[in-house]
C-alpha positions in Angstrom: -31.0 14.8 2.0 -32.8 18.2 2.0 -34.3 19.5 5.3 -37.8 19.1 3.9 -37.3 15.5 3.1 -35.8 14.9 6.5 -38.7 16.5 8.2 -41.2 14.4 6.2 -39.3 11.2 7.0 -39.3 12.1 10.7 -43.0 12.8 10.7 -43.7 9.5 8.9 -41.6 7.7 11.5 -43.3 9.3 14.4 -46.8 8.6 12.9 -46.0 5.0 12.2 -44.5 4.6 15.7 -47.7 6.0 17.3 -49.9 3.8 15.2 -47.9 0.8 16.4 -48.2 1.9 20.0 -52.0 2.3 19.6 -52.3 -1.2 18.0 -50.1 -2.9 20.7 -51.4 -1.0 23.7 -54.7 0.7 23.1 -55.1 1.9 26.7 -52.8 4.3 28.5 -52.7 5.7 32.0 -55.2 8.4 32.9 -53.6 11.8 32.8 -55.6 13.2 35.8 -54.9 10.4 38.3 -51.7 9.1 36.7 -53.1 5.6 36.5 -54.0 5.2 40.2 -57.8 5.5 39.8 -58.0 8.0 42.6 -56.3 11.1 43.9 -54.0 11.4 46.9 -54.8 13.7 49.8 -52.9 14.6 53.0 -54.6 14.2 56.3 -54.0 16.6 59.2 -50.8 15.0 60.2 -49.4 15.2 56.7 -49.7 11.5 55.8 -50.9 10.5 52.4 -54.5 9.2 52.3 -56.7 7.9 49.5 -58.9 10.6 48.0 -62.0 10.5 45.8 -62.3 8.2 42.8 -61.2 9.7 39.5 -64.2 10.9 37.5 -62.4 11.0 34.1 -61.5 7.3 34.1 -64.2 6.1 36.4 -61.6 4.7 38.9 -60.0 2.3 36.4 -56.8 4.3 36.0 -56.9 3.7 32.2 -58.0 5.7 29.3 -58.2 5.0 25.6 -55.5 6.6 23.5 -56.5 9.2 21.0 -55.3 7.3 17.9 -57.1 4.2 19.0 -60.3 6.2 19.7 -60.1 7.6 16.1 -59.5 4.2 14.6 -62.5 2.7 16.6 -64.7 5.6 15.4 -63.6 5.1 11.7 -64.2 1.4 11.9 -67.6 1.8 13.4 -68.7 4.3 10.7 -67.2 2.0 8.0 -69.1 -1.1 9.3 -72.3 0.9 9.5 -72.0 2.1 5.9 -70.9 -1.1 4.3 -73.7 -3.4 3.1 -73.4 -7.0 4.1 
């Protein structure tokens, strides 16, 4: 197998794997708060303490995956343009 065909096969496998992940689990952990919904702070004694709520995920700890967001956008545009 030539290197170009091998690279194409690897890209197709990664793409299909990501599509499967987005279909099975459309939400992932928030990258800013790491899925906790808030940040951690240290108090004066050095102990961990709950910080402010995460603004990116609105304290849910979850975010929609990029692939699922794109699919939802495509489906919404398709439904709006298709006559019933």
